Phi, psi and omega in degrees: 000136179295142184298326180292325177291318178299314180299319179296316181292321177295320179297321178295313178300322178292316181294332178274353177087016180272333177226158176240136181263133179224151175291135180295143182291327185273337183210117185296339181271000179251159178234152171241155180235140178226150177291140173272179176302320178298319178293320178296329178297340179278347184303315178300322178296314180296324177296315179297319178295320178297318179290326181286327185310308181295341180289000000 
């Protein structure tokens, strides 16, 4: 995936409250992303879609 597309998608997920962006502990010029409570709430849905897919 092109880095500009990834950056755009991460920015969208962050603006919608699904992920939180933090400065990486090991390198100040890097960022890490973690799921927020809102993002974690999607896990059951993603699991069901994953199970439904092969059908």
